[in-house]
Phi, psi and omega in degrees: 000138183249144180231054181249011184243140179230141176105166179251293179267317170265102188242145173223147178235120179266156180211162177102165182237164186304317184242025172278190181291326183198165169234168180182186183208144172250119180258124180236145178101356177290129180299159177285166174069022174270122177301127182206130175225169177298328178296327179296332181267323186298324183300329180277324176297325180296332180285333181267345190303137178287168173078012184279335177202177187286355179266006179237167171306140181269013173299129186263086179245122177289338180053046178281123182273143176237129175270117184262337182198167173087359179228132180222126180052042173082009180224148177293149183259351185093354177262169182304135179260115181259124181240137180230141176232114182283141171273121183243353183231050179284141174221070181299337180298335179300339186252006183298329182290339184246015185296336178247015181240151177259123176286123177302134180087353182259170179279001181311309186296314184285323176299316182297318179291325181286313189257348182082002177198172177206152173273103185281353182287083180078004179099358177061239180287340180279356180284149175295349175303329180299334185291342175299324178296322178294320179296322176297317177298322178296328176296322176293318179298321178296318179297320179296312181293327178300327180274318189260334180216068189295344180284341182284124178231132182242130178219137177243159182198155177278137175241351177203138166234116182056235184270004185246116182249158178291157172266113183297339177291340180261009189299124181210105182294336183294336183268354185303313182289348190262008178224164188291342187248010184051045184267136174272003181237109184297328186288335184278344187301311181295324177298313179296323179300309181295319182297313182288327176300320178290320178299314181296317181298327181279355181078017184254187177216170182211156181271182183201163174237131182244139174244136178237132185234131176244118177258162178074013179284123182289152175293146175113349179283139183107174182212155182298152169061271191263003176235030184297139176298317180289329176295317179289325176295319178297317178296321181297312182290321180292338179284347179289139180307135173078001179282133183238353179201148179224140176230148173243128178061232180294337176061224184295338178294339179298334180293342180267350186268158169269159180303325181293335179267327185284327184294130178273105184294150185240134177232145179281140172241105185067217183247358188231000181212167180227166175228140178259144182286326181217181179221053177295334181283351181066030176078012183223126178233124181063025180085004184238138182296143184260350186102346173281171175301134174273123187235124180231140173237145174219147183256131180251129181285165174296147177299141181277343179274100183226165181271355179277125182300135178228142180286142178200197177227164176266175177296341177270001179085014181268145178294142181205176174237137184246128169232124184259114177266169181124201185243109187227156179281130172292338175213102182292345180297334181297310181280354176283345181300305178294337176290315177299320176300317182297316181293320176300315182295319179296319179295316179295321177298317180298312182289329176298315180293321178295318179297315179298323180290329183274317187244356177085000000 
């Protein structure tokens, strides 16, 4: 049984390994006649691409996407869309020292126990390299929503790196595209720069928290109980490599609130619309979108591939010490921002099609 596919009506299946010949994704369920070109997908891949600055992995991958099927004369045909991204800067030799060792905190140990072997070249499918395929699928989802639901806009941004969080009083979405950290707080950028420079110099890594916001989402997307929009968003974000926690709206902070504080009061505006006083629900009530911004946060753990020696065992059960050389992110959370955007967009595309199929 394979578990490489996500979604119901808008579905994608990723394939490939970190240091194989290529990675890619097959997108199925995209309606026909959607304008789509490689450029529509490439702009999002460029945001996730490694090697753009010293705070990212220095692996030099252009991440050029190729459309192999499903598009004819600039429009989708309604058939499966096959996308491929060639790996051009593989260095499997960087991992030869750990091919028989398990990196603490990594999926090496569990993959080996499940399958009886593992691809030690960067972690194979457990590598964050796989997320480029998700971003490509998200590019298709964005193109679909641009045609069928143009009011929906998805934006992600970092709200925490390690022990340093943004100041919500400085929150400004307009500055997010203009800095290296996708930060909505201009004042935290320099703090993060100095902090990550020290982390990188020490050979260590650090975690991060990403928030993704979708505006213009119409009320009604999602379904009760087993088809909840927030349930699918949580599954989508948790499926991203290194993610260890997901929140919707107020998230875990809701546990500290009283009902009188948590409830988002509703007021009528004219005869055809309403306004909410707050958005503790994160734009989702009973698993169905309310028309408010849909807000999701997820926490990414520190990368397990670090230069600091850590105790472990070999595949033969012998005690050893692991040091991972190669090109790694001091904070994988930076490049997780466009990945979170892609997963949010794919979920919204999926629920949009399901909603249209059920209620017209």
